C-alpha positions in Angstrom: 0.0 0.0 0.0 2.9 2.4 0.9 4.6 1.6 -2.4 1.3 2.3 -4.3 0.9 5.7 -2.5 4.5 6.5 -3.3 3.8 5.8 -7.0 0.7 8.0 -6.9 2.5 10.9 -5.4 5.8 10.7 -7.2 6.3 13.8 -9.2 6.6 13.0 -12.9 7.9 15.5 -15.5 5.4 16.2 -18.2 7.6 18.3 -20.5 5.7 20.8 -22.5 2.5 18.7 -22.2 1.9 20.3 -18.9 3.9 23.5 -19.2 6.0 24.1 -16.1 3.9 21.9 -14.0 4.8 18.3 -12.9 1.8 16.0 -12.8 1.7 13.0 -10.5 -0.6 10.1 -11.0 -3.1 11.1 -8.2 -3.3 14.6 -9.7 -3.8 13.1 -13.2 -6.7 11.1 -11.9 -8.3 14.2 -10.3 -7.7 16.3 -13.4 -9.3 13.6 -15.5 -12.3 13.6 -13.2 -12.6 17.4 -13.4 -12.2 17.2 -17.2 -14.8 14.4 -17.5 -17.4 16.0 -15.3 -17.1 19.5 -16.8 -16.5 18.9 -20.5 -20.1 18.2 -21.4 -21.8 20.0 -18.5 -22.4 23.7 -19.4 -19.9 25.0 -16.8 -16.6 25.1 -18.7 -13.9 22.4 -18.4 -11.1 24.8 -19.2 -12.1 27.1 -16.3 -12.2 24.3 -13.8 -9.0 22.8 -15.0 -7.4 26.2 -14.4 -9.1 26.9 -11.0 -9.1 23.5 -9.3 -5.3 23.0 -9.5 -4.7 26.5 -8.2 -7.2 26.0 -5.4 -5.5 22.8 -4.4 -2.0 24.5 -4.5 -0.9 22.8 -7.7 0.7 24.4 -10.7 -1.4 25.1 -13.8 -1.3 21.9 -15.9 -1.4 24.0 -19.1 -3.5 24.0 -22.2 -1.6 21.3 -23.9 -2.0 18.7 -21.1 -5.7 19.5 -20.8 -6.2 19.3 -24.6 -4.6 15.9 -24.6 -6.8 14.4 -21.8 -9.8 15.7 -23.7 -9.2 12.8 -26.0 -10.7 10.7 -23.2 -13.9 12.8 -23.4 -13.9 12.3 -27.2 -13.8 8.5 -26.9 -16.6 8.7 -24.4 -18.8 10.8 -26.7 -18.0 8.7 -29.7 -18.9 5.5 -27.8 -22.2 7.0 -26.5 -23.3 8.5 -29.8 -21.9 5.8 -32.1 -25.3 4.8 -33.4 -26.2 8.4 -34.1 -22.9 9.1 -35.9 -23.2 6.0 -38.1 -26.8 6.8 -38.9 -25.8 10.4 -39.9 -22.8 9.2 -41.9 -24.6 6.4 -43.8 -27.6 8.6 -44.4 -25.5 11.5 -45.7 -23.7 9.2 -48.2 -27.0 7.8 -49.4 -28.4 11.3 -49.7 -25.5 12.4 -51.9 -25.7 9.3 -54.0 -29.4 9.8 -54.6 -29.2 13.7 -54.6 -31.7 13.8 -51.8 -30.3 16.9 -50.1 -33.4 17.4 -48.0 -32.8 14.3 -45.9 -32.4 14.8 -42.1 -29.1 12.9 -42.1 -27.6 15.1 -44.8 -28.7 18.3 -43.1 -27.2 17.0 -39.8 -23.9 16.3 -41.4 -23.9 19.7 -43.1 -24.7 21.4 -39.8 -21.9 19.6 -38.0 -19.4 20.3 -40.8 -20.3 24.0 -41.3 -20.6 24.5 -37.5 -17.1 23.2 -37.0 -15.5 25.8 -39.3 -15.8 28.9 -37.0 -13.9 27.3 -34.0 -11.2 25.9 -36.4 -10.8 29.3 -38.0 -10.6 31.3 -34.8 -8.5 28.6 -33.1 -5.9 28.8 -35.9 -6.1 32.6 -35.9 -5.3 32.7 -32.2 -2.5 30.1 -32.6 -0.9 32.4 -35.2 -1.5 35.8 -33.6 -1.1 34.7 -29.9 1.5 31.8 -29.9 1.9 32.1 -26.2 -1.8 31.8 -25.5 -1.1 29.7 -22.4 0.0 32.9 -20.7 -2.6 35.2 -22.2 -4.7 37.5 -20.0 -7.7 35.6 -21.5 -6.7 32.7 -19.4 -6.4 34.7 -16.2 -8.7 33.9 -13.3 -10.4 37.3 -13.6 -11.2 36.6 -17.2 -12.6 33.2 -16.3 -14.7 34.6 -13.5 -16.1 37.3 -15.7 -16.9 34.9 -18.6 -18.6 32.5 -16.2 -20.8 35.3 -14.8 -21.7 36.6 -18.3 -22.5 33.2 -19.6 -24.7 32.4 -16.5 -26.7 35.5 -17.3 -27.0 34.6 -21.0 -28.1 31.0 -20.1 -30.7 32.5 -17.7 -32.1 34.7 -20.4 -32.2 31.8 -22.9 -33.9 29.6 -20.3 -36.5 32.3 -19.6 -37.3 33.3 -23.1 -36.6 30.2 -25.2 -39.7 28.7 -26.8 -38.4 25.1 -26.8 -40.8 24.1 -29.6 -38.4 22.1 -31.8 -37.1 18.6 -31.0 -34.0 16.8 -32.3 -35.8 15.7 -35.5 -36.4 19.3 -36.5 -32.8 20.4 -36.5 -31.7 22.5 -39.5 -28.4 23.4 -41.1 -28.7 26.9 -39.8 -28.8 25.5 -36.3 -25.4 24.0 -36.8 -24.0 27.2 -38.2 -25.3 29.4 -35.4 -24.4 26.9 -32.7 -20.9 26.6 -34.4 -20.5 30.4 -34.1 -21.4 30.1 -30.4 -19.0 27.2 -30.0 -16.1 29.4 -31.2 -16.7 31.6 -28.1 -15.4 28.7 -26.0 -11.8 29.5 -27.1 -12.0 31.9 -24.1 -11.7 29.9 -20.9 -14.8 30.2 -18.7 -17.2 30.5 -21.6 -17.8 26.7 -21.9 -18.2 25.0 -25.3 -21.2 23.0 -24.0 -22.6 26.1 -22.3 -22.4 28.4 -25.3 -23.9 25.9 -27.7 -26.7 24.9 -25.3 -27.5 28.6 -24.7 -27.6 29.2 -28.4 -29.8 26.2 -29.0 -32.3 27.4 -26.4 -32.4 30.9 -28.0 -33.2 29.2 -31.3 -36.2 27.4 -29.9 -34.7 23.9 -29.4 -35.8 21.7 -26.6 -33.2 21.4 -23.9 -32.3 17.7 -24.5 -32.2 18.3 -28.3 -29.8 21.3 -27.9 -27.5 19.3 -25.6 -27.5 16.2 -27.9 -26.6 18.3 -30.9 -24.0 20.2 -28.8 -22.3 16.9 -28.1 -22.2 15.8 -31.7 -21.0 19.3 -32.9 -18.2 19.2 -30.4 -16.7 16.0 -31.6 -14.6 17.4 -34.5 -13.4 20.4 -32.6 -12.3 18.6 -29.5 -10.7 15.8 -31.5 -8.7 18.1 -33.6 -7.5 20.1 -30.6 -6.5 17.0 -28.7 -4.7 15.4 -31.7 -2.7 18.6 -32.5 -1.5 19.0 -28.9 -0.7 15.2 -28.7 1.4 15.5 -31.9 3.2 18.5 -30.4 3.8 16.7 -27.1 5.1 13.6 -28.8 7.4 15.8 -31.0 8.9 17.3 -27.9 9.6 13.8 -26.4 8.1 12.6 -23.2 9.6 10.8 -20.3 8.0 7.6 -19.0 6.4 9.3 -16.1 4.8 11.9 -18.3 3.3 9.3 -20.6 1.8 7.5 -17.6 0.3 10.7 -16.2 -1.3 11.4 -19.6 -2.7 7.9 -20.0 -4.1 7.9 -16.5 -5.7 11.4 -16.9 -7.2 10.4 -20.3 -8.7 7.2 -18.9 -10.1 9.1 -15.9 -11.6 11.7 -18.3 -13.2 9.0 -20.4 -15.0 7.3 -17.5 -16.4 10.5 -16.0 -17.2 12.0 -19.4 -19.4 9.1 -20.2 -21.1 9.4 -16.9 -21.7 13.2 -17.3 -23.1 12.7 -20.9 -25.6 10.1 -19.8 -26.6 12.1 -16.7 -27.1 15.4 -18.5 -29.3 14.1 -21.3 -31.5 12.3 -18.8 -31.6 15.4 -16.5 -32.6 17.8 -19.3 -35.5 15.7 -20.3 -37.3 16.6 -17.1 -35.5 19.6 -15.6 -34.5 23.1 -16.6 -31.0 24.6 -16.7 -31.3 26.9 -13.6 -29.0 24.7 -11.6 -26.2 25.5 -14.0 -27.1 29.2 -14.1 -26.7 29.5 -10.3 -23.6 27.4 -10.2 -21.8 29.4 -12.9 -22.8 32.7 -11.2 -21.6 31.4 -7.8 -18.4 30.1 -9.4 -17.6 33.4 -11.0 -18.4 35.4 -7.9 -16.4 33.0 -5.7 -13.3 33.5 -7.9 -13.6 37.3 -7.8 -14.1 37.2 -4.1 -11.0 35.0 -3.6 -9.0 37.3 -5.8 -10.2 40.4 -3.9 -9.4 38.7 -0.6 -5.9 37.6 -1.7 -6.7 33.9 -1.6 -6.0 33.6 -5.3 -3.8 35.6 -7.6 -5.3 36.9 -10.8 -3.0 35.1 -13.2 
């Protein structure tokens, strides 16, 4: 048991995958849990992966590390929605072969494809214009807190005013494009990819569960690309054995808890509203600003 605890707590260098931080296995498990529980809930995984380590006295794991363990979340969403994805893919190919461009599957594929373009475009733009984005003011705690508060208010308005008269079967191409534009906002930590797309879906009159379901499908290309790019970069830098273990452990942890959060949220939104997330995000942002003002956290 002592040897096992020593293994968990042994500091392992994570090279550029975690920036200056050193991630041990216990920390990797916890970061994976945080990633998994917050990636698909509308509360911002990037914000929690920034705040939780600081609150626990750890160093910031960095955007590269968090992007790589997101691959666990991607495997989870692929597994959960495999039937939906195969139906859309097969249906889209059949629609193209028969020139039936009004089919639901073809429109879904179009919506996901076109909706992915904005976040790729702005992501590449930031990578070119702000190569040191890991240290950008946009990743500061103050920015995260402000984004969380603003998004909580937008979700509250969407919850209050949304008509919710369209279900999953009535999704259109324009829904993918508009939700894709909202998804691009999630480049800023604290906004939440899931939160921005869910909010946009409610504004457009989608039912809560339908908006969440499409949000998950829409996020697959973007999160996958981000994770693969960062993984390629990390492997190019070369990783020590300990860093590889920490990445694997964090990714597995993220997979397990991502699957749980997906299943829970879809079931929850079938019978509940989103006010719990509104109040949580508001409290989260206020708590961060309060900690900064009181000196408990540094606005970095």
